[in-house]
N, C-alpha and C positions, 0 to 999 in steps of 0.2 A: 253123898246121897246113895242109899242102898237100893232104891227103887226108882223107876222112871216117873216123871210127872205125867199123869193121864189127862188128856184133853178130850172134851166132848163139845160138839157143835150141833146147833139146831136152828131152824128158821122160827120166826116169831110172828107170823102173819096169818095163820089159819084160824079162823073164828071157831070152827068145829073142834079143833084141837084144844083151843082155850076152854071151851065148854066142857070137854072131856076131862081136862086137868083141874078144873075149878074146885071139885070136891076135896082135893088134896091140900088146898090153901087153908091157913089158919083164919079165924075171924078177922084178925087185924089185916092180914094180907088181902082178903076178899074185900074188906072195906076200902083199902087203898086202891085196889083195882077199880072199884066203883067210882072213885073220886076223879079219875082221869076225865078230862073234858073231851078229848079225842078218843073215839071208840078204838082206833088202832093202837093207841098207847095202852089202853086197858087190856086188849088182847095180848099184846106183847108181854105185859107184866104177868098175866096169868100163865102164859106158856113158860116164861122164864122161871118163875117160882115153882111151877108144877114140875118141870123137868129137873130143876135143881134138887127138889125134894126126892124125886124118883132115883136119881143117881146116887145121892148121899145115903138114901135108905139101903141101896144095894151094898154100899161100903160098910155100913154098920149092922146090916142084917135086921133092920127094924121096919116099922110101918112109916111110909112116906108122910102121911097126914099127921103123925104123932111127933115128928121131929120138933124139938124146941131149940131155937137159936138164941144166943146171947149176943149183944152188941158191944164192940170195943169202944174206947173213948171217942173215936171219930166215926162210929157207926158201922164199922166193918163186922159183918156177922160171923159167928163161929158156932161150932157144936161143942158141948161140954165134953163128950166122949166120942170123938170121931176124927176123921182126917182133916187136914188143912185144905182149904178150898178158896177159890176166888172166881167171881163171875164178871164178865164184861159183855156188852152188846152194842151194836151199831148197825145201821142200815138194814134192819130186819133180820140180823143174825146174832146168835148168842154163842159165847165161848166160855166153858167152865173148865178150870184147871184144878186138879185134885192130887194131893200127895199124902201118904200115910202120916208124915210127921214134920216135913219141912214147910215153914211158912212161905207163901209165894204171892205173887201178884201178876195178873194178866190184863192186857188191854188190846182190844181190836178197834179199828176205826175204818169207816168207809170214807176215803178222802173226798173232800169237797173244797170249793174255793175258800181261801183264807187270806186275809189282808196281811201285808208285810209287817204291819205294826204289832200284830199278835206275837210274832216271833221276837220282836224288839222288846216287848213288854215282859214276856214270860221266860224267855230262854236266857242262859248265861251269855256273857260277853263273847266268850270263845265260840259257843255254838252259833250265836247270831253272826259272827264274823265268818264262820265256815259256810253258813247258808248264803250269806251275801256274795260269796265268791263263786257260787255255782251259776251256770247258765240258767236262764229263766225256765227252760223246759224241765230242769231237774230240781227246781226249788220246791215245788209242792210235794213230790214223793219224799224228798229229804226231810221236809218239815214234819210229815206224819211219822217218819221213822223216829225222829227225835221225840215227838209228842208221845207216841205209844210207849217208847222205852222209859221216858220219865214218869209217865203215869203208872206203868207197871211197877216201877221201883217204889213209888209212893204208896201204891196199894199194898205192896208187900210189907212196907214199913208199918202200914196201918193208918196213915194219916190221910191218904188220898190227896185231892187237890187243895185241902186246907193248908198244906205245907208249901214251901216255896219251891217252884220249879227251877229257879236259878241257883239252888243250894248245892247242886252237883252237876257234873258234865257227863254226857253220853256221846257215843260216836254217831255220825250221821250216814255212814256208808253201810254196805251189806253186812259187815261183821259187827255185831252188836256188843257193846261193852260199856261199863261205867269207868270213866277215866279220872274222875275226881269226886270226892264226897266231903261235905262239911264235917268238921269234927263233932258236930252235934249228933250225927248218925253213928251208932256204935257198931254196926255191922257192915260188911262189904257184900256187894251183890253181883251175881253173874246174870247176864242177859242172853236170851235167844230170840232171834228174829223169826217172825212167823209171816208167811205169805199165804193168805187164805182166799182161794178162788181168784177171780179177776177183779173183785171189788174191794177187798179188805186187806189191810196190813196190820200187823200186830207185834207184840213183844211179850215175853215171859221173863219174870224176875224171880230168882231164887237165891238163897244164901250162897256165897261164893264157894263152890265145891273143890275138892282136890282134883277130881277128874272131870270129864265132859258132862254136861247136863243132858241126860237122856229123856226123851219125850216119846210117848206112845199115844197115837190118836185112836181113841176107843170107839168113837161114834161121830159120824158126819153125814149130812145129806149127800145124796148121790151127785148133786150138781155142784158140790163144793169140794175142790181139791186142795188139800193142805200141804204146803211145801215147807219143810223144816230146814 
């Protein structure tokens, strides 16, 4: 990778900001925002799509409202002539990852209570065994380290959670890595652990590079400290 991955963060809760960004949305995006039952979800969607368009417009030198996205087989959006990007959001915060040419996936999560059966159902046998060996106080943080790393990889692959989470293994400690991939996946992936403020944990997946994966945080709210 000849350029760093650029990360952008923003909050998703300000109704006034949602109104300001709404004119940038396409008719289809505006209609989707209007269909949300909870007003907060519609606000979050308008802010997320509006900022996504603003950032990508800066990358391509175009008009944010005029950007046209195409969808991959599993619904992953892309630009015909533009950088690779991926968007994630959780707990009122969005994270956008952008790179000039390397496909990537990013996931952030605000940890919340999870039943032990979720790990048994979705994780591989070795991941579940590693989780089960941890003290109870360490179980939930490790669960979300695994979850974000696996989702970041699947978003990079382009399948998202339509693919099997147990088809590959990731580490559960502070050093993020993919340790096993099914033969059905033709690429190898590198992972970076993201610690975002005090509420969020995340992961970034990129094609396995020769050197270290460089990351540059381009924008973040003043109350969110990103640790790489």
